[in-house]
C-alpha positions, 0 to 999 in steps of 0.5 A: 685700877680704881676698882682694884684699889677699892677691893684690896683686902691685905698688904700682900695684895697691895704689893702685888698690884704695885709691883708691875707698875714699879717695874715699868717705871724702872725699866721703860723709857717710852713716854707714852708708857710712862704716861699710862703708868701715871694714869693707872697710879692716879686711878689706884690712888683714888681707889685706895683712898675710898677703900673700906677694907684696909686699915690706916696701919696697913696703908701707912706700912705700905707707904713706908715700905715703898719709900724705904725700898726706893731710897735703897735702890737709889743708894745702890745705884749711886754705888754702882755708878762709882764703881763704873767710873773707876773702870772706864774703857778706852772708848769712853776715854776717846769720847771724852777727848773728842770734846776738846777737838776744835771741829765738832762731830758732824750732826746727824739727821732725822731719828739719828739726830734725836737718838744722839741727843737723848741720854738714857739713864737707869731708873729715870722715872722712879721719881713718879712713884715717889711723888705718887707715894707722897701724895697718897700719904698726904691724902691719908693724913688729911682724911684721918686727921686727929690728935690721937697718940697712936695716929701721931706715932704712925706719922712720925717715922715719915719725917725723915723720908720727907726731909730726904725728898726735899733734896730731890731734883724733881719738882713734883717730888719736892711739891709732894714733900712740901704738902706733907710737911705743911700737914705734919707741922700742925702736930707736935712730933718727937722727930721735929726737934730743933735741929731738924726744924732748922734744917727744914726751914733753911732748905725751904728757904733755899727752894724759895730763893732757887725758884722764885725768879723762874716760877711760871708753871703750875708745879712751880707756883704750887712749890712757891705757895707751899714754901710761903705757907711752911715758912709762915708756919715756921714763924708761928712755931718759932716761939715754942721751937726756939727757932728764929729767922735771922734779920737777913732772912726776914729782909729777903722774905719781905723782898719776895713778898713785895715782888709777889704782890704784883703777881695775881697768881702768887698774891694769896701765898704772899699774904699768908706769909706776911700775916704770919710774920706781922702777927708772930714776929712783932718783937723782932721787927720792932727791935730791928730798925731795918726790918721796921723800915722795910715793913713800913715801906711795904705797907705804905707803898703796896698794901694801903693802895691795894685796899682801895684800888684792887678790883678783887674783893678778897684782896681788898679784904685781906689788905684791910686785915693786914693794915689793921694788924699793922695799926694796932700791933705796932707803935706809931707816932702821932704824926704817922698815925694822922697821916694814915687817917688823912689818907683814908679820909681823902679816899672817901672821894674815890671814883669807884664805889668799891674803893669807897666801900672798902675804906668805909669798912676799914673805918668801921673796924677802926672805930670798933677797936680804937680806945674811947680816949683816942676816939674822943681826941679824933671825934670831930676830925672824923665826924666832919668829912664822914658827915659831908660825904654821907650827904653827897654819896649816891651809892646806897650800900656806901650810904648805909656804911656812912650811916653805920660809921657815924652812928658807931663814932657817936655811940663810942665817944663820951657824952660831953664830946657828943654834945660839943659836936651837936652844938658846935657843928650840927646845930649851927647848920640849921641856920645855914643854906638848905643843903646843910639844913638837909644834912643836919636833919639826917644827923638829928636822927643819929643823935636821937637813936643814941641819946633817947630821952636825953635828947629832949633838951634840944626838941624846942629849938628843933621843933621850931625849926621844923615848923618854920621849914614846913611853913616856908616850903610850898608846892609850886604849880609852875613846873617848867624849870623847877623840876629839880628844885621840887624834887629836892623840896620833896626830899627835904619834907621827907627828912623833916617828917622823918625826924618827928617819927624818930622823936616819937619812937625814941623820945615818947615822953616828949608827947607829954611835956607841957612846954612842947604841947603847943608846938606839937599841935602846930606840927600836927596841923601842918602834917595833916594839911600839907603832907597827908595828900602830898604829891610825893608818895614817900611824903605821904607814907611818912605822914601816915607812919607819923599818925600811926605812931600817934594812934599806937599810944592809946586804944580807941576805947580810951580815946572815946572815953576821954573825947566824950567830955569835949563833944557838943550835945549834938554829937553825943546824940546817937541820932545826929546827922553829919551835915555841914550846916549843923557844925557851922551853927555850933561854931560859937559853942565850940569857941566857948568850949575851948576857952572853958576846958583849955587847961584840962586838955593839956593832960589829955592825949595829944590826938584828943587835944588836936582834934578838939582845939583846931578847926573850931567850926567843925566837930571833933568827929568830923575831923576824924571823918576827914582823916578817914577820907584822907586815908581812902584818898591815899589808897587811890594812886597805883603802884603802892607798896605793901608796907604803905597799904598796910599802914594806911589800913591800920590808920583807917581801922583805928579812925573807923573804930573811933567813929563806930564807938562814938555811936554817930552817923559819921561812919556812913560816909566813910563806908560809902567812900570805901565802896566807891573806891573798890568800884573805881578800881574794879571798873577802871583798873581790873588788873590791880587788886591793891585797893580792893584787898585793902578794903577787904582787910579793913572790913574783916578787922572791923567785923572781928572787933565790933561786929555788934555795932555793924549790923546796919552796915552789912548791906554796904559791906557784903556787895564788895565781898559778893562782887569778888566771889561771884566774878567771872573766871575770865577776869578773876584774880585768885588771890583776891577771890580767896581773900574775899571768901576768907572775909565772908567766913569771918562774917559767918562766924561773928554775925547772924548767919541767917541774916548774912545769907539772906542779904548775900542772896538778895545782893547776888540776885540784884546783880544778876538781874542788872547784868541781864537787863544790861545785855537786853539793852545792848541787844535792842541797841544793836538792832535799833542803832547798829552804828553805835555798836560798830563804833564801840567795836571799832574803838576796842579793835583800835586799842587792841591793835594800836594807833596809827602813826599820825595818831600815835605821834599826836598822842605823844605830844599831848602826853608831854603837854599834860605831864606838867599838869599831872602833879598840880591836879593830883591833890585835888583828884585825891581829895575827891571833893571833901 
């Protein structure tokens, strides 16, 4: 039937195909035959929808013909039934009298009993054809949906048939009629006059009252859903059609909505109707006290709790939208409005994070739509609970929304109220207990993001506070009972440095303010000495970011140009050495240097001021060299993030350029340290590539910009590249090898290719020679001292197969003992004997 429906070319063929099925439905009472007819109609329906030969006019004429013919047959059937009633036979009269006998007829058994109960009626199954025809009409209207006048003229005649079918006694016919009605109500048609619309919505209202208490099957649920949808459409059209529901009908609808909100399968239809009523009947509800009371009770007893307590996200979203409409479309007293705000702020402690998240999203929408005056009035009222719960929140998504809401609230209120909140609430917390100080640091960032340069007025007090806190917090070597306290201290240092980073980002002029120069220098020294090699990896990361932002302010060439004025003669000499003894001997000259040029340094970049005036016993270039060593040490731990490694390399490139452009020999130790770092990873952790890839990127960046200065360092750079390119295939890492080859191509383009190839060949030859000598020594050792070789093989087998039970338990105990010492020794290991 589906293929047949696809290939039909004319209206006559349509009638020929449908007539046998119609006759079967008219004359046959076998349920199995009826079921087969329904399946054939469904297949035929699918084929007609996908038919490319029939026009929309032919299909609409076919549907109109079927509906008209079916109604005429029903009318003739009713006339015949009336005539038959007038000519009752004697047997029917006797049968009628038997109903009043005190003793009923003896019940029959088996098939006779079934035949006794079944009453056969003519045209019992014709409703299947009507429902099929209406469903086909609905699909065609959806498929060819447009506002063309011709299309509207073709669907207008069906309104009468849809209205008649709404009175059917079969639910499938009613559901199909409601589907068509919901689609047709989207258009303005001539047949949809005021009287017909009134009759239709009253009929739909009667259907809702009739079936609302017995819904259970899919058909009845569809009937109720469509009824809600159509009534919502009637409410939307009420202004244009001059049709309105009575107060009693609104109250009845509110009752149905409240009961259906408890049924999961019917909640969506109830939400649709409630949204339509709340949006398009504002004046009617506001002027009727009973309706307003009923709406208030519905929102306060059902919707407001479903915003938090519903387990389904789409229901929480819909309830938020409904309550948002209620707040902004209807008038409320101050006391009632405050009670709603109190409720939502109290739910910030709700156990389930989905409920807290729903409240935060609602508050975000609320702050977006509240007027500036209203937000100014409630600024402190919202700020305090939001900030306190922001500190205590453990869910990351909720914490993000807390931050967004606080930022939005502070951004929308005026400057006077924002300053009052900062001075009277946030700034007072920096002198309170440490939890309040930690919260104040997180809130400082929000104020900095909003106020930018206007925040400079508070920086002196905030910088003094940060300096005091960094001086007071020290790492505790005794970790027996202070693990949680140390973890909190690390988090606290993280927030302290984060505030300084945001100050550089959003208040860059603060670096040039003379009143802040001295405190900036103290903070730089504290971060350099305490945080760059801090045990906590995120403290190191923020410290690296802090120096990275400081380096971005000036180019290396500009720094060197300014720095030459403050270098001692020994450092200006290109043949100077990097021994510590010469720097100690020059300590007195450095002191005199500070006294003579202190006034000039205030106008210099902050980084130059820092490396020139602090650590009087060493040269500024040695200070830069030490920062390079710190960057190398930061690469030493495992499991570094890609972002952290990239920031470290950026800083190392900047500092290396300073040493190279100064034409001193301080860069030699940096190159040796980087080479030693790659060797350390290659031998100890061959499966990790973080350190080696970072050093290769560092080398490539230096060669790209300063290749002419680095000819003397080629013999130090190329062994790192050659080792990765020529590594055995069994232990090779393809990405690292590709990176090494790319870096080698950079060398070929920017340096003398003959010099590069000769040095590379010598290095490869030396490595092969060493490898061969090592194999020969092992062969001789296997002959002269075989017990040593056996011990090494046994050790490898033990590592591969695992330890025995006793040795494994002993290793676990030793690991527990050494775990406490690990953090205390971490800084000294990373410093690598500076």
